[in-house]
N, C-alpha and C positions, 0 to 999 in steps of 0.2 A: 640722592642725585645732586643736591645743592647743599653741601655740608655747612656753608657759611651763611645760609639763609636765617634771618631773624624771624621767629614765629610770633604772630599776634593772634591771640584768642579773640573770638567775637564776643563783644559785650552783650549783645542781644541774646545770644544763645546761653552765655554764662548766667545772665540774670534769670532767664527762664529756668535753667537747671537749679540754681540756688533757691528760687522761689518755690519750685516744685517740692522741695524738701521741708517746707514750712507750713504751719497752719495758715489758713486764709486770713485770720484776724491779724497776723503779724506781717503778712506780705507787703502791705503799703509802707510800713516803717522801714523794712529792709530795702525795699525798692528805692526809697528816697535816699537811704545811705549809700546804696550802690551807685546811684546817679551822682552823688556828691564825689565819689571816688573818680569815676571816669570823666567827670566834667571839671575836675581840678585843673588849674592853670599850670601847675608844675608837678613833677614826679614827687617831690618832697611833700607837697600838699596832698597828693593822691595817697602816698604812703601813710601819712598821718590819718587821713580819712579811713584808710584800710584798717589801721590799727584800732581806731575808735569803733568801727563796725564789728571787728572780730571780738573786741573786749565786751561790747554791749550785748552781743547775741551768742557768744560761744558757749556759755554755761548751759543755756536752755536748749540751744539748737546746734549741737556739735556737728551733725552730719552736713547741715547746710553751710556752716562756716568752714568745715574741712574742704568741701566742694569749692568754695571761694578761694581759700588760702592756697590750695595746691597749684593753682595756675597764676599766682600773683605776678611773677616776672613776665610771663607771656601776655598777661592782661595789660601790663603797663609798658610794653615794648614801644608803643606808638609815640612815647615822649622823646624817642631818639630820632624822630623824623620831623620835617617841617610842619608847623602848626596847621597850615592850610591843608595838609594831607590827612590830618587826624580824622576828619569826618568820613573819609573814604576807607580808612584802614581799621577803624574801631569795630566795624561790623562786616560780616560776609554777605549781607543782603544784596549789594549791587551785583556780586558775582552770581549769587543764587538766582536773581531775577533774570540775568542774562541767559543762564542755562535752563530756566524753566520752559522757555519756548522750545529749545532743542529737545529737552526731555519729553515734552508733550508729543512732539512729532515722532521722535524715535521710539517711544513706547507704543504708539499706535501702529507703527510699521515694523514692529519687531519680527525678525525672521523673514523679512521680505527683501531679500537681496543679499548680495555679497558684501563683504567688509568694505571694499572700495566704494561701493554704491552708498553705503551708510555714511562713510566719511565725507563723500561728496555732498550728501544732503546736509550734514552737520555744517560743513564749510559754507554752503549757500545760505543756510538759515542764519549763521552768525554774520555773514557778509551783509545780509539784508537787515539784521538787527542793529548792526553798527551805525546805520544811517541815523538812528535815533539816540545814539550815545552822546553824552555831553563831555566836554573836556574836563578833566579833574581840576579842582582848585589847586593853585600853586603849580600849574603845569611847567612853568619856567624853572622850577627847582628840581625837576626830575633828573636832569643831567648830573646835578651835584649829588643826589641820592645814589644814582647808579655808579658814580665815581667815588663812593664811600666818603664823601665830605661829612664830617661829624656834625650832628645836631644834638642839642640838649634842651629839653623843655620847649621844643618847637623852634628854637633859634639856632642859627648856624654858629658853631664854635670856631672862633677865628684864630686863636693863638694857643700855644702849648700850655700856658698857665690856666686857661679855661678848661682844657682837657684834664689836667691834673686835679682841679677843684671838683670835677665830677666824680 
């Protein structure tokens, strides 16, 4: 439906998936390394941390490292957006918590009404929930993101030479 959409994998879910493929004794070490990747200030630093993590654990835990490596580009996609937005797009938890209320209500009322009735209930639940939503950090930069203004490592790319260097 949206072929030009950039995909960002959720770091919370990816971390859980990788850790699930490891013995409990190694999980804290790998978790620290994973945090070093997604908390890096630049894509280059993140890629270096990524390489270190893969090298460090690949021989002993290939399944876990394959799980991590296969989504490398989509895990690091957030570096192409304003730094203020990173906290919102590195995880799907804000989206999941929004729909948790809706899911709770719709699961309890399953098969109780027509499709239109269910849609109206969902609409009203979201309308009510939005009263508690906070504006995202970097709200003022959304227009630039929507208009495809390029960002690199959280900063706006201002001229052609910056784009080529990326």
